[in-house]
KEPALO-339249 format. One record per residue (C-alpha): residue in three letters; x, y, z; residue number from 1. Coordinates in pm, whole numbers, always signed. Each point is the difference from the previous one (the first is absolute). Layout:
// residues N
residuo ALA	east X	north Y	up Z	num NUM
...
//
This chain:
// residues 104
residuo MET	east -736	north +552	up +427	num 1
residuo ALA	east -50	north -180	up +323	num 2
residuo GLN	east +242	north -30	up +285	num 3
residuo TYR	east +96	north -347	up +119	num 4
residuo PRO	east +209	north -116	up +312	num 5
residuo LEU	east +370	north -53	up -92	num 6
residuo THR	east -27	north -377	up +33	num 7
residuo PRO	east +42	north -274	up -249	num 8
residuo GLU	east -384	north -10	up -23	num 9
residuo GLY	east -18	north +386	up -50	num 10
residuo VAL	east +288	north -5	up -263	num 11
residuo LYS	east -202	north -261	up -186	num 12
residuo ALA	east -320	north +186	up +12	num 13
residuo LYS	east +179	north +307	up -139	num 14
residuo GLU	east +146	north -213	up -279	num 15
residuo GLU	east -349	north -111	up -87	num 16
residuo GLU	east -129	north +354	up -10	num 17
residuo LEU	east +295	north +108	up -215	num 18
residuo CYS	east -56	north -286	up -237	num 19
residuo LYS	east -356	north +108	up -70	num 20
residuo LEU	east +101	north +360	up -107	num 21
residuo ASP	east +4	north +77	up -366	num 22
residuo ASP	east +345	north +52	up -155	num 23
residuo ARG	east +10	north +378	up +20	num 24
residuo GLU	east -94	north +10	up +364	num 25
residuo LEU	east +245	north -284	up +72	num 26
residuo ILE	east +277	north +200	up -164	num 27
residuo ASN	east -100	north +300	up +192	num 28
residuo GLN	east +30	north -193	up +333	num 29
residuo ALA	east +333	north -148	up -103	num 30
residuo VAL	east +144	north +341	up -85	num 31
residuo ILE	east -122	north +151	up +334	num 32
residuo LEU	east +169	north -311	up +172	num 33
residuo SER	east +328	north +29	up -204	num 34
residuo LYS	east +34	north +374	up +125	num 35
residuo ASP	east -41	north -64	up +368	num 36
residuo ALA	east -61	north -363	up +135	num 37
residuo ARG	east -18	north +123	up +353	num 38
residuo ALA	east -283	north +254	up -70	num 39
residuo TRP	east -195	north -263	up -213	num 40
residuo ILE	east +22	north -267	up +285	num 41
residuo PHE	east -123	north +252	up +256	num 42
residuo LYS	east -294	north +88	up -236	num 43
residuo ASN	east -103	north -346	up -88	num 44
residuo PHE	east +78	north -191	up +329	num 45
residuo GLU	east -92	north +26	up +367	num 46
residuo LEU	east +327	north -26	up +174	num 47
residuo THR	east +71	north -73	up +368	num 48
residuo GLU	east +216	north +246	up +194	num 49
residuo GLU	east +300	north -218	up -54	num 50
residuo GLN	east -57	north -36	up -365	num 51
residuo ALA	east -52	north +363	up -46	num 52
residuo ALA	east +326	north +82	up +193	num 53
residuo TYR	east +179	north -261	up -208	num 54
residuo TYR	east -117	north +150	up -338	num 55
residuo ASN	east +64	north +361	up +130	num 56
residuo GLU	east +370	north -99	up +47	num 57
residuo LEU	east +53	north -147	up -342	num 58
residuo HIS	east +313	north +155	up -171	num 59
residuo GLU	east -121	north +216	up -298	num 60
residuo ASP	east +206	north -205	up -246	num 61
residuo PHE	east -164	north -310	up +104	num 62
residuo ASN	east -357	north +155	up -3	num 63
residuo TYR	east +69	north +72	up -373	num 64
residuo TYR	east +131	north -356	up -64	num 65
residuo LEU	east -300	north -139	up +192	num 66
residuo GLY	east -241	north +212	up -208	num 67
residuo TRP	east +149	north -96	up -326	num 68
residuo GLN	east +2	north -372	up +89	num 69
residuo MET	east -361	north +2	up +112	num 70
residuo ALA	east -119	north +205	up -287	num 71
residuo SER	east +152	north -251	up -237	num 72
residuo ASN	east -208	north -268	up +159	num 73
residuo VAL	east -310	north +210	up -8	num 74
residuo ILE	east +30	north +85	up -366	num 75
residuo GLY	east +59	north -376	up -85	num 76
residuo ARG	east -294	north -95	up +235	num 77
residuo GLN	east +257	north -219	up +174	num 78
residuo PRO	east -9	north -93	up +379	num 79
residuo ILE	east +124	north +244	up +262	num 80
residuo THR	east +172	north -130	up +313	num 81
residuo ILE	east +71	north +227	up +296	num 82
residuo GLU	east +201	north -170	up +262	num 83
residuo PRO	east -75	north +38	up +373	num 84
residuo ILE	east +209	north +235	up +179	num 85
residuo PRO	east +294	north -188	up +134	num 86
residuo ALA	east +35	north -24	up +389	num 87
residuo GLU	east +360	north +156	up -32	num 88
residuo ALA	east -115	north +291	up -221	num 89
residuo SER	east +85	north +261	up +258	num 90
residuo ARG	east +364	north -120	up +15	num 91
residuo ALA	east +68	north -36	up -367	num 92
residuo SER	east +246	north +252	up -147	num 93
residuo ASN	east -221	north +88	up -294	num 94
residuo SER	east -343	north -59	up -169	num 95
residuo ARG	east +155	north -223	up -264	num 96
residuo LYS	east +59	north -269	up +266	num 97
residuo LYS	east -367	north +23	up +112	num 98
residuo THR	east -249	north -49	up -285	num 99
residuo SER	east -16	north -218	up -290	num 100
residuo VAL	east -234	north +7	up -294	num 101
residuo SER	east -77	north -305	up -193	num 102
residuo VAL	east -15	north +16	up -386	num 103
residuo ILE	east -131	north -299	up -159	num 104
//
């Protein structure tokens, strides 16, 4: 699978790539994603230094939560939204305040 920039356009391109997969490969990607969202994001997207630092600091519990939320969307061939890193991310007390995932 190709790597895309972690931008709205890159996420859209990754969605389109995932939607073209057959059901078995799509489920395989969802399982990988559900186990470790951070690793999946690093493998599938080109991150800036700031983005990489942000995802490296995600609390492990939130990493699993994020993985399951995103995997659910992938299996359902639903949109994935990855919000930009907030300007105040370095001052937030935990990762749960810094990222949101949209499930439509």
